[in-house]
SEFI-728050 format. One line per field, with one value per residue: residue in one letter; x, y, z of N, C-alpha, C, O in turn. Coordinates in nm, 2 decimals. Atoms other than C-alpha are relative to their C-alpha. Example, Ala and Ser with C-alpha at 12.3 -4.5 7.8 and 13.67 -1.06 7.14 Angstrom:
kenu: c(a|s)
n.x: c(0.09|-0.09)
n.y: c(-0.12|-0.11)
n.z: c(0.00|0.00)
ca.x: c(1.23|1.37)
ca.y: c(-0.45|-0.11)
ca.z: c(0.78|0.71)
c.x: c(0.09|-0.08)
c.y: c(0.12|0.11)
c.z: c(0.00|0.08)
o.x: c(0.19|-0.03)
o.y: c(0.12|0.22)
o.z: c(0.07|0.09)
This chain:
kenu: c(m|e|l|s|t|l|l|q|q|l|v|n|g|v|q|s|g|a|i|y|a|l|i|a|v|g|y|t|m|v|y|g|i|l|r|m|i|n|f|s|p|r|e|g|y|m|s|g|a|v|l|g|g|l|m|l|g|v|i|e|l|s|r|n|r|a|r|g|v|v|y|s|l|k|k|e|r|g|r|l|l|e|s|l|l|a|p|a|e|e|l|r|f|r|a|a|n|c|g|a|l)
n.x: c(-0.03|0.09|0.09|-0.05|-0.11|0.06|0.07|-0.10|-0.06|0.10|-0.01|-0.13|0.02|0.09|-0.08|-0.10|0.07|0.05|-0.11|-0.03|0.11|-0.02|-0.11|0.04|0.09|-0.08|-0.07|0.09|0.05|-0.11|-0.02|0.11|-0.02|-0.12|-0.04|-0.14|-0.01|-0.08|-0.08|-0.08|-0.01|-0.11|-0.13|-0.01|-0.04|-0.14|-0.10|0.00|-0.06|-0.14|-0.05|0.01|-0.11|-0.12|-0.01|-0.01|-0.12|-0.13|-0.01|0.03|0.09|0.11|0.11|0.08|-0.08|-0.01|0.13|0.01|-0.09|0.05|0.12|-0.05|-0.08|0.10|0.07|-0.09|-0.02|0.12|0.00|-0.10|0.04|0.12|-0.05|-0.07|0.09|0.12|0.04|0.04|0.12|0.01|-0.11|0.04|0.10|-0.06|-0.08|0.09|0.05|-0.11|-0.03|-0.11|0.05)
n.y: c(-0.12|-0.02|-0.12|-0.12|-0.05|-0.05|-0.13|-0.09|-0.04|-0.09|-0.13|-0.06|-0.05|-0.11|-0.11|-0.04|-0.06|-0.14|-0.09|-0.02|-0.08|-0.14|-0.06|-0.02|-0.11|-0.12|-0.03|-0.04|-0.14|-0.09|0.00|-0.07|-0.14|-0.05|0.07|0.04|0.07|-0.08|0.09|-0.08|0.05|0.10|-0.08|-0.07|0.09|0.06|-0.10|-0.02|0.12|-0.01|-0.11|0.04|0.09|-0.07|-0.08|0.09|0.08|-0.07|-0.12|0.04|-0.08|0.07|0.01|-0.13|-0.10|0.05|-0.03|-0.14|-0.04|0.05|-0.08|-0.13|0.02|0.03|-0.13|-0.10|0.05|-0.03|-0.14|-0.03|0.05|-0.08|-0.13|0.02|0.04|-0.09|-0.05|0.11|0.07|0.14|0.07|0.01|0.10|0.13|0.02|0.03|0.13|0.09|0.00|-0.09|-0.12)
n.z: c(-0.08|-0.10|0.02|-0.06|0.09|0.12|-0.04|-0.03|0.13|0.06|-0.06|0.05|0.14|0.01|-0.05|0.10|0.11|-0.04|0.00|0.14|0.06|-0.06|0.07|0.13|0.00|-0.02|0.13|0.10|-0.03|0.04|0.14|0.05|-0.02|0.05|0.12|-0.02|-0.12|-0.09|-0.09|-0.09|-0.14|-0.02|0.01|-0.12|-0.11|0.02|-0.03|-0.15|-0.07|0.03|-0.08|-0.14|-0.03|-0.01|-0.13|-0.12|0.00|0.03|-0.08|-0.13|-0.07|-0.06|0.10|0.01|0.07|0.14|0.07|0.03|0.10|0.13|0.04|0.05|0.12|0.11|0.03|0.08|0.13|0.07|0.03|0.10|0.13|0.05|0.04|0.12|0.10|0.00|0.14|0.09|-0.06|0.03|-0.07|-0.14|-0.01|0.01|-0.12|-0.11|0.02|-0.03|-0.15|-0.03|-0.08)
ca.x: c(-0.89|-1.06|-1.36|-1.19|-0.88|-1.10|-1.30|-0.98|-0.83|-1.16|-1.14|-0.77|-0.86|-1.14|-0.91|-0.64|-0.89|-1.03|-0.69|-0.61|-0.95|-0.88|-0.55|-0.70|-0.98|-0.72|-0.51|-0.82|-0.94|-0.59|-0.56|-0.91|-0.82|-0.46|-0.45|-0.12|-0.04|0.10|0.39|0.50|0.42|0.67|0.95|0.87|0.88|1.20|1.39|1.27|1.38|1.72|1.77|1.65|1.89|2.17|2.08|2.04|2.34|2.61|2.54|2.40|2.11|1.82|1.50|1.31|1.59|1.64|1.27|1.29|1.60|1.45|1.13|1.32|1.55|1.25|1.06|1.35|1.41|1.05|1.07|1.39|1.25|0.92|1.11|1.32|1.03|0.78|0.81|0.77|0.42|0.43|0.77|0.64|0.34|0.56|0.80|0.51|0.38|0.72|0.74|1.00|0.78)
ca.y: c(-2.29|-2.21|-1.97|-1.73|-1.71|-1.65|-1.37|-1.21|-1.21|-1.06|-0.78|-0.72|-0.70|-0.46|-0.24|-0.24|-0.17|0.13|0.28|0.23|0.39|0.69|0.75|0.71|0.96|1.21|1.18|1.21|1.53|1.69|1.59|1.72|2.06|2.10|1.87|1.75|1.49|1.66|1.46|1.74|1.58|1.30|1.55|1.75|1.46|1.32|1.65|1.71|1.36|1.41|1.75|1.62|1.33|1.56|1.79|1.50|1.29|1.53|1.85|1.67|1.90|1.80|1.69|2.01|2.23|2.01|2.04|2.42|2.44|2.21|2.41|2.73|2.60|2.46|2.79|3.00|2.77|2.81|3.19|3.20|2.98|3.18|3.51|3.37|3.22|3.51|3.65|3.31|3.20|2.87|2.78|2.86|2.64|2.35|2.40|2.40|2.08|1.91|2.01|2.28|2.55)
ca.z: c(2.51|2.83|2.84|3.08|2.85|2.55|2.73|2.85|2.50|2.37|2.62|2.53|2.16|2.22|2.43|2.17|1.90|2.09|2.13|1.76|1.67|1.90|1.73|1.39|1.47|1.60|1.28|1.07|1.24|1.21|0.85|0.78|0.91|0.81|0.51|0.66|0.92|1.23|1.40|1.63|1.97|1.92|1.83|2.14|2.37|2.22|2.23|2.59|2.69|2.53|2.69|3.02|3.01|2.94|3.23|3.47|3.36|3.23|3.42|3.72|3.80|4.02|3.84|3.91|3.79|3.48|3.40|3.43|3.21|2.94|2.94|2.90|2.63|2.43|2.47|2.35|2.06|1.96|1.99|1.78|1.51|1.50|1.47|1.19|1.00|1.06|0.70|0.53|0.61|0.42|0.57|0.91|0.86|0.76|1.05|1.29|1.14|1.18|1.55|1.52|1.67)
c.x: c(-0.11|-0.09|0.05|0.11|-0.06|-0.07|0.11|0.07|-0.10|0.00|0.13|-0.01|-0.09|0.07|0.10|-0.06|-0.05|0.11|0.04|-0.11|0.01|0.11|-0.04|-0.09|0.08|0.07|-0.10|-0.05|0.11|0.02|-0.12|0.01|0.12|0.04|0.14|0.00|0.10|0.08|0.07|0.01|0.12|0.13|0.02|0.03|0.14|0.10|0.00|0.07|0.15|0.06|0.00|0.10|0.13|0.01|0.02|0.14|0.13|0.02|-0.04|-0.09|-0.11|-0.12|-0.08|0.07|0.02|-0.13|-0.01|0.10|-0.05|-0.11|0.05|0.07|-0.10|-0.08|0.08|0.03|-0.12|-0.01|0.10|-0.05|-0.12|0.04|0.07|-0.09|-0.12|-0.03|-0.05|-0.11|-0.01|0.11|-0.03|-0.10|0.06|0.09|-0.09|-0.05|0.11|0.04|0.11|-0.05|-0.09)
c.y: c(0.02|0.12|0.13|0.06|0.07|0.14|0.10|0.05|0.09|0.14|0.07|0.05|0.12|0.13|0.05|0.07|0.14|0.10|0.03|0.10|0.14|0.07|0.03|0.12|0.13|0.04|0.05|0.14|0.10|0.01|0.07|0.15|0.06|-0.05|-0.05|-0.08|0.07|-0.10|0.08|-0.05|-0.09|0.08|0.07|-0.08|-0.05|0.11|0.04|-0.11|0.01|0.11|-0.03|-0.10|0.06|0.08|-0.09|-0.07|0.07|0.11|-0.03|0.10|-0.09|-0.01|0.12|0.10|-0.05|0.02|0.15|0.04|-0.05|0.08|0.13|-0.01|-0.02|0.13|0.10|-0.05|0.03|0.15|0.04|-0.05|0.08|0.13|-0.01|-0.04|0.09|0.05|-0.11|-0.08|-0.15|-0.08|-0.02|-0.11|-0.14|-0.03|-0.03|-0.14|-0.11|0.00|0.10|0.12|-0.05)
c.z: c(0.10|-0.03|0.06|-0.08|-0.12|0.03|0.03|-0.13|-0.08|0.06|-0.04|-0.14|-0.01|0.05|-0.10|-0.12|0.03|0.00|-0.15|-0.07|0.05|-0.07|-0.14|-0.02|0.02|-0.13|-0.11|0.02|-0.03|-0.15|-0.07|0.01|-0.07|-0.14|0.00|0.13|0.09|0.10|0.11|0.14|0.02|0.00|0.13|0.12|-0.01|0.03|0.15|0.08|-0.01|0.09|0.15|0.05|0.01|0.13|0.12|0.00|-0.01|0.10|0.14|0.08|0.07|-0.11|-0.02|-0.08|-0.15|-0.08|-0.04|-0.11|-0.14|-0.05|-0.06|-0.13|-0.12|-0.03|-0.08|-0.14|-0.09|-0.04|-0.11|-0.14|-0.05|-0.05|-0.14|-0.12|-0.01|-0.14|-0.09|0.06|-0.03|0.07|0.15|0.03|0.00|0.12|0.12|-0.01|0.03|0.15|0.03|0.08|0.12)
o.x: c(-0.23|-0.05|0.04|0.12|-0.01|-0.05|0.09|0.09|-0.06|0.00|0.13|0.04|-0.06|0.06|0.11|-0.02|-0.05|0.09|0.06|-0.07|-0.01|0.10|0.00|-0.08|0.05|0.07|-0.07|-0.07|0.08|0.03|-0.10|-0.04|0.11|0.12|0.21|-0.07|0.20|0.01|0.17|0.11|0.18|0.22|0.13|0.12|0.21|0.20|0.11|0.13|0.23|0.17|0.09|0.16|0.21|0.12|0.09|0.20|0.22|0.12|0.00|-0.06|-0.12|-0.11|-0.11|0.02|0.01|-0.12|-0.05|0.06|-0.04|-0.12|0.00|0.05|-0.09|-0.11|0.03|0.04|-0.11|-0.06|0.07|-0.04|-0.14|-0.01|0.06|-0.07|-0.21|-0.15|-0.13|-0.09|-0.04|0.09|0.00|-0.10|0.03|0.10|-0.05|-0.07|0.07|0.13|0.15|0.03|-0.14)
o.y: c(-0.01|0.21|0.23|0.18|0.17|0.23|0.22|0.17|0.18|0.24|0.19|0.16|0.21|0.24|0.17|0.17|0.23|0.21|0.15|0.18|0.24|0.19|0.14|0.20|0.23|0.16|0.14|0.22|0.20|0.12|0.14|0.22|0.15|0.01|-0.06|-0.03|0.11|-0.17|0.02|-0.03|-0.09|0.04|0.08|-0.05|-0.06|0.08|0.06|-0.08|-0.02|0.09|0.00|-0.09|0.03|0.09|-0.05|-0.08|0.05|0.13|0.05|0.13|-0.20|0.06|0.16|0.17|0.04|0.06|0.18|0.12|0.02|0.11|0.17|0.08|0.03|0.15|0.16|0.03|0.06|0.19|0.12|0.03|0.11|0.18|0.07|0.00|0.06|0.05|-0.08|-0.17|-0.23|-0.19|-0.12|-0.18|-0.23|-0.14|-0.12|-0.21|-0.21|-0.08|0.10|0.18|0.03)
o.z: c(0.07|-0.10|0.00|-0.09|-0.16|-0.05|-0.01|-0.14|-0.15|-0.02|-0.07|-0.17|-0.09|0.00|-0.12|-0.17|-0.06|-0.04|-0.18|-0.15|-0.03|-0.11|-0.19|-0.11|-0.05|-0.17|-0.18|-0.08|-0.09|-0.20|-0.17|-0.08|-0.14|-0.21|-0.10|0.23|0.05|0.18|0.16|0.21|0.13|0.08|0.19|0.20|0.09|0.10|0.21|0.18|0.08|0.15|0.22|0.16|0.10|0.19|0.21|0.11|0.06|0.16|0.23|0.19|0.03|-0.21|-0.14|-0.16|-0.24|-0.19|-0.15|-0.20|-0.24|-0.17|-0.16|-0.22|-0.23|-0.15|-0.17|-0.23|-0.20|-0.15|-0.20|-0.23|-0.17|-0.15|-0.22|-0.23|-0.09|-0.18|-0.18|0.13|0.05|0.11|0.21|0.13|0.08|0.16|0.20|0.09|0.08|0.19|0.15|0.15|0.19)
């Protein structure tokens, strides 16, 4: 193996390892505070992508209008779930952890 290829692979490995370490530190900090792993960003991105795809493809809105509609729908869903779960504190905490709020 050539020296330049070896050095490039070494740099690639260090970069990948740094990203993995950053993710691990983030999960460790969240787990240390909440005692629960928080997976909510993924759910938020996925539901936004699905709603945005529907707005662009089926309803044929422009991108900016689709963004506004998706933002409004997600905000109202959060308000509705928060009002429904307000009396049950433990259930509200678990819903927030799963990305429902």
